[in-house]
Structures are given as structure tokens and as C-alpha cells.
Backbone bond lengths (Angstrom), bond angles and torsions (degrees), N, CA, C in turn:
res aa  C-N    CA-C-N  psi(-1)  N-CA   C-N-CA  omega(-1)  CA-C   N-CA-C  phi
1 M - - - 1.447 - - 1.523 108.49 -
2 N 1.306 116.38 136.42 1.459 121.65 178.92 1.527 109.27 -79.94
3 E 1.328 115.97 111.85 1.456 120.54 -179.39 1.512 109.68 -90.82
4 T 1.309 115.78 137.99 1.454 119.64 179.60 1.516 110.92 -145.32
5 H 1.315 115.06 142.53 1.456 120.50 173.01 1.527 109.99 -83.80
6 Q 1.341 116.03 -19.24 1.453 120.21 179.56 1.516 109.24 -66.12
7 S 1.295 116.27 142.82 1.465 124.67 177.91 1.525 113.12 68.61
8 F 1.340 118.20 10.19 1.457 119.13 176.16 1.518 109.44 -68.65
9 E 1.322 115.94 132.94 1.458 121.88 173.34 1.514 107.77 -135.35
10 L 1.318 115.68 133.92 1.456 121.16 177.15 1.521 109.42 -66.54
11 H 1.330 115.99 133.97 1.461 120.42 178.31 1.531 109.32 -57.55
12 P 1.344 118.26 136.29 1.472 120.73 -177.21 1.527 114.18 -56.12
13 Q 1.324 118.17 -34.33 1.469 119.97 179.98 1.525 110.97 -67.25
14 L 1.337 116.82 -40.60 1.461 120.17 177.05 1.527 110.36 -65.16
15 A 1.319 116.41 -40.71 1.469 120.36 178.79 1.525 110.54 -63.06
16 Q 1.318 116.89 -39.85 1.467 121.42 -178.57 1.527 111.83 -69.62
17 D 1.320 117.12 -37.43 1.462 121.50 -171.94 1.523 114.60 -90.81
18 S 1.333 117.96 -4.72 1.459 119.43 -171.97 1.521 111.64 -146.51
19 A 1.336 113.98 166.07 1.466 121.31 -179.95 1.523 109.64 -122.28
20 H 1.308 116.14 145.13 1.463 122.01 177.92 1.526 110.52 -63.05
21 V 1.333 116.03 135.89 1.467 121.78 173.61 1.526 109.45 -110.12
22 T 1.341 116.40 -57.22 1.462 120.62 -178.40 1.523 109.16 -167.11
23 M 1.321 114.97 171.21 1.463 121.39 174.23 1.515 109.13 -110.31
24 L 1.320 116.14 135.91 1.458 122.90 170.39 1.531 106.62 -103.27
25 S 1.306 117.91 -172.54 1.469 118.35 -176.66 1.528 112.47 -66.22
26 L 1.325 118.76 -33.86 1.463 122.48 179.67 1.524 112.22 -110.75
27 C 1.307 116.34 -41.14 1.462 121.50 -168.90 1.516 113.82 -111.50
28 E 1.316 113.55 147.61 1.459 120.32 163.88 1.523 106.10 -85.43
29 V 1.329 116.75 135.12 1.460 121.77 174.19 1.525 106.67 -98.14
30 R 1.336 115.55 128.60 1.461 122.43 -179.13 1.526 109.45 -128.09
31 L 1.310 116.74 153.08 1.454 123.41 179.20 1.521 108.86 -109.37
32 I 1.330 116.20 121.18 1.464 120.84 176.18 1.525 108.32 -66.04
33 N 1.319 116.18 134.65 1.464 121.32 -177.68 1.529 110.36 -83.57
34 D 1.329 114.71 67.71 1.464 122.32 177.64 1.524 107.90 -143.24
35 A 1.322 115.68 104.68 1.463 121.31 -175.90 1.532 112.70 -71.45
36 N 1.326 118.39 -4.05 1.466 120.14 175.53 1.524 112.04 -64.96
37 Y 1.340 116.00 -31.76 1.460 121.17 -173.93 1.531 109.40 -143.18
38 P 1.325 119.11 139.20 1.465 120.74 167.86 1.537 107.23 -71.05
39 W 1.327 116.42 107.57 1.463 121.43 -165.45 1.516 109.09 -134.66
40 L 1.315 115.55 113.07 1.458 121.69 -179.28 1.518 110.80 -108.81
41 L 1.316 115.62 156.33 1.457 122.88 173.21 1.514 108.44 -122.36
42 L 1.306 116.43 141.54 1.459 121.99 168.19 1.521 106.40 -112.37
43 V 1.323 115.96 124.10 1.460 120.97 -177.56 1.525 108.46 -120.62
44 P 1.347 117.84 104.76 1.463 119.44 176.21 1.530 109.94 -58.05
45 Q 1.313 116.15 134.60 1.463 121.67 -175.16 1.521 110.66 -88.23
46 I 1.309 116.03 56.99 1.455 122.40 -179.53 1.522 108.39 -129.61
47 A 1.308 116.36 125.51 1.460 121.69 -176.74 1.523 111.63 -68.67
48 G 1.328 115.02 142.71 1.457 121.38 169.71 1.516 116.35 77.17
49 I 1.319 118.52 13.35 1.468 120.96 -178.24 1.528 109.22 -100.61
50 R 1.324 115.32 128.16 1.473 121.08 178.11 1.527 112.01 -110.62
51 E 1.325 116.98 -26.39 1.457 121.52 -171.78 1.523 110.87 -129.92
52 I 1.313 116.94 149.95 1.463 121.75 178.55 1.525 110.57 -59.37
53 H 1.332 117.57 -40.13 1.469 119.73 -177.33 1.526 112.96 -67.73
54 Q 1.327 118.24 -10.85 1.457 121.01 176.37 1.530 112.35 -82.20
55 L 1.323 117.04 -12.64 1.459 121.26 176.65 1.522 110.05 -75.87
56 S 1.311 116.58 153.67 1.463 120.10 172.81 1.524 108.61 -62.79
57 D 1.319 116.39 161.63 1.467 120.15 178.28 1.523 110.93 -56.62
58 A 1.327 116.73 -42.77 1.466 120.51 -179.22 1.526 110.75 -63.37
59 N 1.329 117.50 -42.40 1.461 119.64 179.69 1.525 112.25 -72.48
60 Q 1.331 117.92 -29.16 1.467 119.88 172.87 1.528 109.70 -62.51
61 Q 1.319 116.68 -43.36 1.467 120.77 178.87 1.528 111.02 -65.18
62 T 1.326 116.43 -41.75 1.466 120.34 178.07 1.521 110.46 -63.19
63 L 1.330 117.05 -43.17 1.465 120.85 178.17 1.521 110.78 -59.64
64 M 1.327 117.63 -45.83 1.462 120.11 -179.81 1.525 110.79 -62.83
65 H 1.323 116.93 -41.10 1.461 120.57 176.86 1.532 110.40 -60.59
66 E 1.325 117.00 -44.80 1.457 120.64 -178.30 1.528 111.41 -68.40
67 I 1.331 118.61 -38.59 1.467 121.66 175.21 1.525 109.70 -59.26
68 T 1.313 116.66 -46.77 1.467 121.45 -179.10 1.522 110.61 -63.18
69 H 1.327 117.24 -45.26 1.463 121.59 -179.38 1.533 111.16 -62.70
70 V 1.321 116.90 -47.42 1.462 121.11 179.83 1.531 110.21 -64.24
71 S 1.313 117.65 -41.38 1.470 120.79 179.01 1.523 111.65 -61.27
72 K 1.330 116.76 -46.46 1.469 120.65 179.02 1.522 111.42 -61.36
73 C 1.321 116.10 -44.35 1.471 120.16 -178.89 1.526 111.20 -66.66
74 C 1.314 117.44 -42.49 1.459 120.96 179.68 1.530 110.20 -64.96
75 E 1.317 116.69 -41.29 1.465 120.89 177.65 1.530 110.12 -61.76
76 A 1.328 117.26 -42.56 1.464 121.07 -179.67 1.527 111.13 -66.21
77 V 1.324 117.44 -40.62 1.466 121.65 -178.27 1.524 111.38 -70.26
78 T 1.340 117.15 -38.57 1.465 120.57 -172.23 1.524 114.40 -97.74
79 G 1.334 117.79 -22.24 1.458 120.01 -172.96 1.520 112.73 70.02
80 A 1.325 116.89 30.09 1.466 122.73 -176.64 1.522 112.30 -57.18
81 D 1.331 114.62 149.82 1.459 121.05 173.73 1.525 111.32 -78.06
82 K 1.343 116.04 -28.24 1.468 121.80 -175.56 1.513 108.37 -156.57
83 M 1.311 117.22 142.21 1.461 121.73 174.26 1.531 108.21 -106.96
84 N 1.325 116.39 126.17 1.459 122.06 175.76 1.523 108.77 -102.07
85 V 1.320 117.01 134.18 1.459 123.01 178.01 1.524 107.38 -128.39
86 A 1.340 116.10 129.46 1.461 119.27 -178.16 1.521 110.63 -151.34
87 A 1.325 115.59 144.94 1.462 122.71 172.65 1.523 106.52 -126.16
88 L 1.324 116.85 89.14 1.452 120.90 -175.05 1.528 112.15 -91.83
89 G 1.314 116.97 -63.15 1.457 120.93 176.67 1.507 115.38 69.98
90 N 1.329 118.57 19.26 1.465 119.95 178.87 1.526 111.65 -73.42
91 M 1.334 117.19 -33.42 1.459 121.45 -177.58 1.536 111.83 -96.19
92 V 1.323 116.94 -34.68 1.468 122.70 -179.89 1.526 107.14 -121.17
93 P 1.326 118.20 115.86 1.459 120.48 -172.76 1.528 115.34 -73.70
94 Q 1.311 119.34 -11.34 1.469 121.61 179.47 1.528 109.33 -77.21
95 L 1.331 116.95 134.94 1.459 120.13 -179.86 1.518 110.25 -58.89
96 H 1.331 115.24 125.53 1.453 123.20 174.37 1.522 107.55 -153.16
97 V 1.313 115.96 147.42 1.460 121.48 -177.27 1.519 108.51 -118.87
98 H 1.325 115.32 127.10 1.464 122.03 177.75 1.527 109.24 -85.50
99 V 1.321 116.47 134.03 1.464 122.88 172.80 1.526 105.04 -126.76
100 I 1.327 115.90 109.30 1.465 121.06 -170.67 1.527 109.70 -121.62
101 A 1.337 115.11 124.50 1.461 120.35 174.72 1.528 107.80 -80.53
102 R 1.316 115.70 124.87 1.471 120.85 -177.49 1.518 110.50 -114.79
103 F 1.315 113.65 148.98 1.456 122.20 179.84 1.517 108.92 -130.95
104 E 1.315 116.75 143.72 1.462 120.17 178.11 1.521 111.87 -60.58
105 T 1.326 117.32 -16.63 1.465 121.98 179.37 1.527 113.23 -97.09
106 D 1.348 119.00 -0.72 1.469 118.26 -177.46 1.526 110.92 -75.38
107 A 1.329 115.39 161.39 1.464 122.35 -172.01 1.520 113.83 -60.52
108 A 1.305 118.24 -27.16 1.462 121.12 -175.20 1.529 113.81 -102.18
109 W 1.314 118.07 -7.14 1.461 121.08 -175.25 1.521 110.77 -57.15
110 P 1.308 120.93 136.24 1.453 128.54 0.02 1.529 113.12 -95.19
111 G 1.312 117.66 7.50 1.460 121.36 -177.29 1.513 113.14 -80.29
112 P 1.337 116.60 -178.18 1.460 120.57 177.76 1.527 110.80 -69.28
113 V 1.329 116.56 157.70 1.459 121.67 -175.06 1.528 113.39 -80.98
114 W 1.314 118.21 -20.95 1.455 121.63 -171.90 1.521 112.23 -65.63
115 G 1.331 115.54 121.27 1.459 121.75 171.20 1.511 116.56 75.95
116 V 1.310 119.24 7.62 1.469 120.73 -177.93 1.519 111.12 -76.53
117 V 1.321 116.09 -48.95 1.467 121.36 177.42 1.530 108.04 -134.02
118 P 1.320 117.55 154.02 1.466 119.06 177.54 1.528 110.90 -62.47
119 A 1.320 115.59 146.75 1.461 120.29 176.52 1.525 109.55 -63.24
120 I 1.321 115.20 141.80 1.460 122.03 174.18 1.525 106.53 -114.38
121 P 1.335 117.35 107.94 1.470 118.84 -179.93 1.531 110.84 -60.82
122 Y 1.329 114.72 142.70 1.464 120.50 174.97 1.527 109.52 -65.74
123 E 1.320 116.38 147.59 1.458 119.41 161.44 1.522 104.81 -66.63
124 Q 1.333 117.88 142.84 1.462 120.80 -174.17 1.522 112.15 -54.68
125 S 1.324 118.01 -39.76 1.465 120.51 -178.70 1.526 111.29 -65.24
126 R 1.333 117.91 -37.61 1.474 121.20 177.64 1.524 111.17 -69.90
127 L 1.339 116.45 -40.45 1.461 120.31 177.56 1.523 109.63 -61.01
128 D 1.333 116.49 -48.04 1.459 120.65 -179.72 1.524 111.49 -61.81
129 M 1.334 117.08 -41.82 1.461 121.19 -178.72 1.537 110.83 -64.52
130 F 1.334 117.23 -45.27 1.462 120.04 179.86 1.531 110.50 -66.50
131 A 1.334 117.27 -43.64 1.463 120.69 178.63 1.530 110.25 -59.58
132 D 1.327 117.24 -41.24 1.472 121.08 178.86 1.524 111.65 -64.18
133 K 1.341 116.64 -39.59 1.474 120.02 178.19 1.523 111.10 -64.99
134 I 1.314 116.50 -42.69 1.477 119.88 178.75 1.516 109.93 -65.33
135 K 1.323 117.36 -46.31 1.459 121.18 -179.40 1.528 110.04 -58.94
136 A 1.321 117.96 -45.01 1.467 121.44 179.17 1.524 111.09 -62.09
137 A 1.308 117.48 -40.41 1.470 121.29 179.36 1.523 111.42 -66.39
138 L 1.330 117.02 -34.34 1.461 121.47 -178.62 1.519 113.08 -75.79
139 D 1.316 117.06 -25.41 1.468 121.03 -178.33 1.512 112.57 -73.97
């Protein structure tokens, strides 16, 4: 498959549900606007990709490196008990990878986070502060 950064557009649902944190070599890192969980997204900046296996071998390796780097940094910033990583794409067809810091005390523990409790939007100052901490850790 011919991968291109040209004509890439972030899916509107991802744009609505999350805020930009930083750009890595392949992925944009975004923060889901749900204060229930420290929840990041990695969105490869390649148009028309729905699945990891559709990426070139080199971009698959880059994605895995970026997932690992973001997971380590998020774990260090939050002190999470467990890091969850998932690429589901059932609701949003654009390839994106969830990196979620989990705690034994969170509302959904030990199950998945989807649909357990309503999302609680961050206060803007808290969102900005957390995004800044993640960005600093990633640099």
C-alpha cells in the first residue's frame, strides 16, 4: 500500500474527543478529554490506513517504538498500576492506538474503560497541565 502523509485529515470524532499534545515522527499524540482516566491516542499521520498491518514494515516498527515510548512516559508521569494499549477502530475507522493509564482504584478496574462511566471533561487548566507533563516526558 502506498503510504502518504499528503491529504491526511484527522477523523472528526477523534478531533472532537481529544486535544493535541505533540507530534512524534509518525504519530500525533492526543489526549482524550475524559478526566476519569489518563488516556492518550497515537494517530499515525498517513491517509487511508485503518489497520496496523496496512502500514509498511518500517512504519509498523516506528509505531511500535512510539507506542512503547508513550506508554513508558505516561506510566512515569501518572504512576499507573497498569498500561492498556489497544487499536480497536470499531467506532472510528481511522487507525489510532489507545494508551490508557489504569489504576486499581479507577471506575472500570479491572475491566475495559469503554462505557463504564460517563466521560468527565477536563477543566482546561488540568488538560493543559497533563498535556504539558506528557509532552515534556516525551521530549
